[in-house]
Structures are given as structure tokens and as C-alpha cells.
MIKOL-961515 format. One record per residue (C-alpha): x, y, z. Coordinates in steps of 0.5 Angstrom, whole numbers, plus 500, padded with zeros to 3 digits. Layout:
BEGIN
XYZ/...
This chain:
BEGIN
495465452/501469450/508467453/510473458/516477456/522476459/521483463/515480466/518473468/523477472/518481475/514475477/520471479/522478484/515478487/516470488/523472492/520477496/514473498/519467500/526470502/524477503/528484500/535483504/536476503/534475495/540475490/540476483/541468482/535467486/531471482/533468475/532461478/525463480/524467473/527461469/531467466/538468464/542472470/544477465/537479463/536482470/542487468/539488461/532489463/532493470/540495470/540492477/537487482/535492487/532496481/528490479/526488487/524495487/519495481/516488484/515491491/512497488/507493483/505489489/503495493/500498487/495492486/494492494/492499494/487498487/484492491/482496497/480502493/475497489/472494496/471501499/467503493/463496492/457499495/455505491/450508496/455508501/457515505/464517505/465515512/462508510/467508505/473510509/471505514/471499509/478501506/481501513/477494515/480491508/487494509/488491516/484485515/489483509/496484513/496477514/496475507/500481505/505479511/511477506/511483502/510488508/516485511/520486505/517493504/520495511/527492509/527496503/526502507/532501511/536499505/534506502/538510507/544507503/541507496/539514492/537509487/532506492/530512495/528515488/524509486/520509493/519517493/516516486/512510488/509515494/508520489/504515485/500512491/498519494/495521487/491514487/489515494/487522493/483521486/479516491/478521496/475526491/471521488/468519495/467526498/464529491/464536489/463539496/470537498/473542493/468548495/470547503/477547501/479540502/486538499/485531497/493530496/494532504/488527506/492522502/498523505/495523512/492516511/498513507/502515514/497512518/497505514/505505514/504506522/499500522/504496518/510497523/505496529/503489526/509487524/512488531/506486535/500483531/496481537/496488540/494492533/487493532/483489527/479493522/472492525/475495532/479501529/472503525/468502532/473506536/474512531/466512530/465513537/471518538/468522532/461522535/464524542/468530539/462532535/457532541/463536545/463541539/456542539/455543547/461548546/457552541/451552545/
């Protein structure tokens, strides 16, 4: 197996530090030690410790998003609603496994208020994730969505906002945050009631 580049070593070290120390408490020396790399290499490859941590955080979230997408499309004959349900179950049920990174993400959002560099990196991350999720939405809904004027980017932004809201609720109060199965069941029932109500009003 080829040896990882110094840049990749630093990213792996930064991810390890995010998982063990969090965003705010990680120092450049922590990353260098975890990566078995020279301290100066952080500046050479990334410019700053913050830029490296941001890149590590973004890579982790992108991998998480891809994994949830793969789960939602695992059943080729599933309906769009079934795929959405599968993605919410996968997302909520993975929070415990992702806990260190989720907390690091919330810490980075607080830091972004004082760092333009971080704001720009996170904004670019959101643009990339919106495109990724929008592509999943388009693939799931098929050509009929475009014919009906569905904007996958807008739907994507809504779903990501809901995901981020669940992250905050879960970090603060995990016992009262619904599981994936509870969410799908409750939303399915609410949708059925809304559809029945609409049908009665049109009758």
C-alpha cells in the first residue's frame, strides 16, 4: 500500500483530534503529533491550523452524507418517500457514532462568527452539500419533479436545515430527540392526515 502524502497524514491527524479533543481545544501541536508530522508542515500545506481543521471537518461530513445517500438508495425499487424515510432513519440513528464530529461542527459554527476564513470555508461546504443532496433528490423523484417545477436545490436546503436542527436538539437533549423510526412514523401519519383533509375540502 502506498504511503500517505504529508497532506493526507495531516488530514487524518486533524480528524483524529476533532474526534478526541473537539474543534476549539485542538492545537497545531496536537495535530502534528497525531499525524506524526512536522509542525511547520501545517502552514505549508494548509496555511493555518484552522484551515486544516475546517478541511478535516468538511471531509468528514461529506463522507457521512455519501454514506446516508447510499443507504437511501440501497433498495432500487423503493419509492421517493421510502428513500427519504431511509435517509432520516440512517441520519438520526448515526448521531451517537458521529457525536464527536457533530460537537466539533457546532463549535466551528460558533468560531465562524469571528473568522471570515472559516465562514467562507463553511459556506462553500454548504454549497457542495446542497448540490450533492439536490442530485440525490433529482435521482429519487425522477423527471416528473422537473415537470412539476420542483427545485431540488431549495428542497435540499430545507432538508439540510432540518438535519442541522436535529443535530442541535440531539446534542442538547438526546433523550427527547426522536429516533429515525419515530420521525418516519410521525411524519407518515401527519402526511396521511393532511392528504385526507385536502381531499375532503375539495369534495
